[in-house]
C-alpha positions in Angstrom: 19.0 -59.7 85.9 21.1 -58.4 83.5 17.8 -57.0 81.7 16.6 -55.4 85.4 20.1 -53.3 86.0 20.0 -52.0 81.9 16.2 -51.2 82.4 17.5 -49.2 85.7 20.1 -47.5 84.2 17.7 -46.5 81.1 15.3 -44.9 83.5 17.6 -43.3 85.5 19.5 -41.6 82.3 16.2 -40.7 81.4 15.4 -38.9 84.0 18.2 -37.1 84.2 17.6 -35.9 80.7 14.2 -34.4 81.6 15.4 -32.4 84.1 17.6 -30.5 81.1 14.2 -29.7 79.3 12.0 -26.8 79.8 8.6 -27.5 81.4 7.4 -25.3 78.5 9.2 -27.1 75.8 7.5 -30.0 77.2 3.8 -28.5 77.2 4.7 -27.4 73.4 6.1 -30.9 72.1 2.5 -32.1 74.2 0.4 -29.7 72.5 2.0 -30.4 69.4 0.8 -34.4 69.9 -2.8 -33.4 70.7 -2.8 -30.8 67.5 -1.1 -33.2 64.8 -2.8 -36.2 65.7 -6.1 -34.3 65.4 -5.1 -32.6 61.8 -4.1 -36.8 60.9 -7.1 -37.7 61.8 -8.7 -35.1 59.5 -6.6 -35.8 56.8 -7.1 -39.9 56.6 -10.7 -39.1 56.4 -10.6 -36.2 53.7 -8.0 -38.5 51.3 -9.8 -41.6 52.6 -6.7 -43.2 54.7 -3.7 -42.2 52.0 -0.7 -42.4 54.8 1.4 -39.8 53.2 -1.4 -36.7 53.3 -2.2 -37.9 57.3 1.7 -37.6 57.7 1.5 -34.1 56.1 -2.0 -33.9 58.3 0.0 -34.6 61.2 2.8 -32.0 60.8 0.6 -29.6 59.4 -1.9 -29.1 62.3 1.0 -28.9 65.1 2.5 -26.3 62.9 -0.6 -24.1 62.4 -1.6 -23.9 66.1 2.4 -23.7 67.2 2.5 -20.2 64.8 -0.8 -19.3 66.3 0.3 -19.5 70.3 3.4 -17.7 68.4 1.7 -15.4 67.4 -0.2 -14.9 70.4 2.8 -14.7 72.3 4.5 -12.3 70.3 1.6 -10.0 71.0 1.6 -10.0 74.7 3.1 -7.9 76.6 6.6 -8.9 78.4 6.3 -12.0 75.5 8.0 -12.4 72.5 8.2 -15.1 69.4 10.0 -18.2 70.6 11.6 -20.8 67.7 12.3 -23.2 69.8 9.0 -23.5 71.4 7.9 -23.3 67.8 10.0 -26.3 66.9 9.1 -28.1 69.7 5.3 -27.7 68.8 6.4 -29.1 65.2 8.6 -31.8 66.5 5.4 -33.1 68.8 3.2 -33.5 65.4 6.4 -35.1 63.9 6.5 -37.9 66.3 2.6 -38.4 66.0 3.1 -38.6 62.3 5.8 -41.8 62.4 4.1 -43.2 64.8 0.7 -43.5 63.3 3.2 -44.5 59.7 4.9 -47.1 62.0 1.7 -48.7 63.5 -0.6 -48.4 60.0 1.4 -50.4 58.1 0.1 -53.4 59.1 -3.5 -53.2 58.6 -2.7 -51.9 54.9 -1.4 -54.8 53.4 -3.4 -56.1 50.6 -5.5 -59.0 51.6 -6.4 -61.7 49.0 -10.1 -61.2 47.8 -12.8 -63.0 49.5 -12.4 -64.5 53.0 -11.2 -68.2 53.8 -14.4 -69.3 54.1 -16.0 -68.5 50.8 -12.8 -69.1 48.5 -13.2 -73.1 49.3 -16.8 -73.1 48.6 -18.2 -74.6 46.0 -22.0 -75.2 44.5 -21.7 -79.0 44.5 -20.2 -79.5 48.0 -23.8 -78.2 49.5 -27.5 -79.8 48.9 -30.0 -77.5 49.7 -33.7 -79.2 51.2 -36.2 -76.9 50.2 -38.5 -78.5 52.9 -36.2 -76.6 55.4 -35.0 -74.0 53.6 -31.4 -75.2 54.9 -28.1 -76.1 52.8 -26.2 -79.4 53.8 -23.0 -80.4 53.0 -22.7 -83.7 51.1 -18.8 -83.6 52.2 -17.9 -84.1 56.0 -14.3 -83.7 55.2 -12.7 -80.4 56.7 -10.0 -78.2 54.5 -6.8 -79.2 55.8 -5.0 -75.7 56.6 -1.7 -77.0 55.2 -3.9 -77.0 51.8 -5.1 -74.5 51.9 -1.5 -72.3 52.9 0.2 -74.1 50.0 -2.4 -72.7 47.4 -1.6 -68.9 48.6 -4.4 -68.4 50.3 -2.1 -67.1 53.6 
């Protein structure tokens, strides 16, 4: 019940705060998210997954589209450059960059060389049958998970 009440309270406060943000700023933030994601994808492909350049690509992608949009706005009649719109667009790109950084840490951990199945196999454990072209296991004992983890093959 306590969790339900606290969740309801957070949603109520959040709905009231959303009313304070102009719709235009929310759209600029969304545009910054989308183009920041595109910029991060391009940077990740160019740098072979370098996380720092992926973040920079996200911010630069959103900044470029934000500057372009504000330049178009400044050239229109009855419209002007708005730094708040530009900031909302860049903030959208920064948000995507931080999100990618948070979720990409797990994937980039250093893995042990080889897989767990090939690290434990020795040539002496198998007998090759030339007539059937199959490898037969000499030992029928399966490796113990405790022994694998204690050898540092986690």
